[in-house]
C-alpha positions as CSV (number, residue, x, y, z in Angstrom):
1,M,92.7,72.7,135.9
2,K,95.5,74.7,137.6
3,K,95.5,78.4,136.7
4,I,98.1,81.1,137.3
5,K,97.6,84.8,138.0
6,I,98.8,87.2,135.4
7,D,99.2,91.0,135.3
8,P,96.1,92.4,133.5
9,S,98.3,95.0,131.8
10,P,99.8,94.7,129.2
11,N,99.1,91.1,128.1
12,A,95.7,90.0,129.5
13,Y,93.9,91.2,126.4
14,R,95.7,88.4,124.5
15,L,93.5,85.9,126.4
16,L,90.5,87.3,124.4
17,N,92.5,87.9,121.3
18,P,93.7,85.9,119.0
19,G,91.3,87.6,116.6
20,A,91.7,87.4,112.9
21,V,94.5,89.8,111.9
22,T,93.6,91.8,108.9
23,L,95.3,94.2,106.5
24,I,93.5,97.6,106.4
25,S,93.9,99.4,103.1
26,V,93.3,103.1,102.8
27,G,93.6,105.5,99.9
28,D,92.3,108.6,98.2
29,G,92.8,107.7,94.6
30,K,96.3,109.3,94.5
31,A,98.1,107.6,97.4
32,D,97.4,104.5,99.5
33,N,98.7,102.5,102.4
34,L,98.3,99.2,104.3
35,F,98.5,98.5,108.0
36,S,97.8,95.4,110.1
37,V,95.0,95.4,112.7
38,T,94.1,92.6,115.1
39,W,91.6,94.7,117.1
40,N,88.6,94.4,114.8
41,M,85.2,92.8,115.1
42,P,81.8,92.6,113.6
43,L,79.2,94.6,115.5
44,R,75.9,93.7,113.8
45,R,74.5,91.9,110.8
46,E,71.7,94.2,109.7
47,P,72.9,96.7,108.8
48,S,76.4,95.2,108.6
49,I,78.6,97.2,110.9
50,V,82.3,96.5,111.9
51,A,84.6,98.1,114.5
52,M,88.3,98.7,114.3
53,L,90.8,100.3,116.6
54,S,93.5,102.5,115.2
55,C,96.2,104.6,116.8
56,K,95.8,108.3,115.9
57,G,99.5,108.4,115.2
58,N,99.2,105.7,112.6
59,F,100.2,107.0,109.1
60,S,96.9,105.6,107.7
61,Y,94.7,107.2,110.3
62,T,94.7,110.5,108.4
63,F,93.5,108.7,105.3
64,I,90.6,107.2,107.2
65,V,89.6,110.5,108.7
66,T,89.8,112.5,105.5
67,T,88.3,110.0,103.1
68,G,85.8,108.3,105.5
69,V,86.5,104.9,103.9
70,F,88.8,101.9,104.3
71,A,88.9,98.2,103.4
72,I,89.4,95.2,105.6
73,N,91.4,92.5,103.8
74,I,91.1,89.2,105.6
75,S,94.4,87.4,105.8
76,S,95.4,83.8,105.5
77,T,98.7,82.2,106.5
78,K,99.9,82.5,102.8
79,I,100.5,86.3,103.4
80,A,101.6,86.1,107.0
81,G,105.0,87.7,106.3
82,A,103.4,90.6,104.4
83,V,100.9,91.1,107.3
84,L,103.7,91.3,109.8
85,G,105.8,93.6,107.6
86,C,102.8,96.0,107.0
87,G,102.4,96.1,110.8
88,R,106.0,96.7,111.6
89,T,106.6,99.5,109.0
90,T,105.1,102.9,108.6
91,G,103.8,104.4,105.4
92,S,105.8,107.5,106.1
93,K,109.0,105.5,105.6
94,V,107.7,102.8,103.2
95,P,105.7,104.7,100.6
96,D,104.5,101.6,98.7
97,K,103.8,98.7,101.0
98,F,102.1,96.8,98.2
99,A,105.4,96.7,96.3
100,R,107.6,96.2,99.3
101,F,105.6,93.2,100.5
102,K,104.7,91.8,97.1
103,L,101.0,92.4,97.3
104,T,98.7,93.2,94.4
105,R,96.3,96.2,94.4
106,Q,92.8,95.2,93.4
107,V,90.3,97.9,92.4
108,S,87.4,98.2,94.8
109,E,83.8,98.5,93.8
110,K,82.6,101.3,96.1
111,I,85.6,103.1,97.6
112,K,88.8,104.7,96.5
113,A,91.0,102.6,98.7
114,P,92.5,99.5,96.9
115,L,91.8,96.0,98.0
116,V,94.5,93.3,98.5
117,E,94.1,90.7,95.8
118,E,95.9,88.0,97.9
119,A,93.5,88.3,100.8
120,V,90.9,85.6,101.1
121,G,88.1,88.2,101.8
122,N,87.6,91.9,101.4
123,L,85.2,94.3,103.0
124,E,84.7,97.8,101.7
125,C,83.7,100.1,104.6
126,R,82.4,103.6,105.1
127,V,83.1,105.2,108.5
128,S,79.9,105.9,110.4
129,Q,81.4,107.0,113.8
130,I,84.8,107.6,115.3
131,I,85.0,107.3,119.1
132,D,88.0,109.1,120.6
133,L,89.9,107.0,123.1
134,G,92.8,109.3,123.7
135,A,95.8,108.0,121.8
136,S,93.6,105.8,119.6
137,S,90.2,105.8,118.1
138,L,87.5,103.2,117.8
139,I,86.2,103.4,114.2
140,L,82.7,102.1,113.4
141,A,81.9,101.5,109.8
142,N,79.2,100.1,107.5
143,I,80.2,97.4,105.1
144,L,79.3,98.6,101.6
145,S,80.6,95.6,99.7
146,A,82.1,92.2,100.5
147,T,84.0,89.6,98.4
148,V,85.4,86.3,99.4
149,A,87.5,83.6,97.7
150,E,85.0,81.2,96.1
151,E,87.0,78.1,97.1
152,H,86.9,79.1,100.8
153,Y,83.2,80.1,101.1
154,K,80.2,77.7,101.4
155,D,76.7,77.9,102.8
156,G,77.2,81.4,104.2
157,G,80.6,80.9,105.9
158,W,84.2,79.9,105.7
159,C,84.9,76.5,104.1
160,Y,88.2,74.9,105.2
161,D,88.0,72.0,102.7
162,N,90.5,73.5,100.3
163,G,93.3,74.3,102.8
164,L,92.1,77.6,104.2
165,E,94.2,78.8,107.1
166,L,93.0,82.1,108.6
167,L,95.6,84.1,110.4
168,H,95.4,85.1,114.1
169,H,97.9,87.2,115.9
170,L,99.2,86.0,119.3
171,G,101.7,88.9,119.9
172,G,105.1,89.8,118.6
173,N,105.8,87.7,115.5
174,S,103.7,84.7,116.8
175,F,100.6,83.7,114.9
176,A,98.1,80.9,115.0
177,A,96.0,79.5,112.1
178,S,92.4,78.4,112.2
179,T,92.3,75.3,110.0
180,H,89.0,73.6,110.4
181,E,85.5,74.0,111.6
182,I,84.0,72.1,114.5
183,V,80.2,71.5,115.0
184,V,79.1,71.5,118.6
185,K,75.9,70.2,120.1
186,I,74.5,71.3,123.5
187,P,75.0,68.4,126.0
188,E,71.8,66.8,127.0
189,E,70.7,66.9,130.7
């Protein structure tokens, strides 16, 4: 396999990422906002902890710092346009991204931030630690509650039988979709 050398900055991270792009919802019971995040990952199962990277200049960052909560809304290709739009606009100029991108607020169980009804999964999170990285912060959070679309969940994981297409960001307005599961066996010696 022939390989080419690439500049590690600014695009080498894309070799590790296409991670699932999510919509982060924030709110304090009076106002709310949405923004797209590709830089997110699970950290541990017990207790359930996730990590997310957010620019400190992001309009929603203040909500996260002041309320200590946010929701991760797992996106499918059905809402790809809204995901891109929420990532390309700021809440300081678009005060209601739910309305602007035709998304539905869903009441959360444990936090004040709304959930995105159209998302295939929702994680309600409480911040446990914020790590300062200069212009951005790595936010660690405990998952307080999780919901998933019944038709896309089976035996403890995603089920692609009913047309599930999880959304992954490749850069710019390019995305990929995960559409099926593969089961791998270790090769025998």
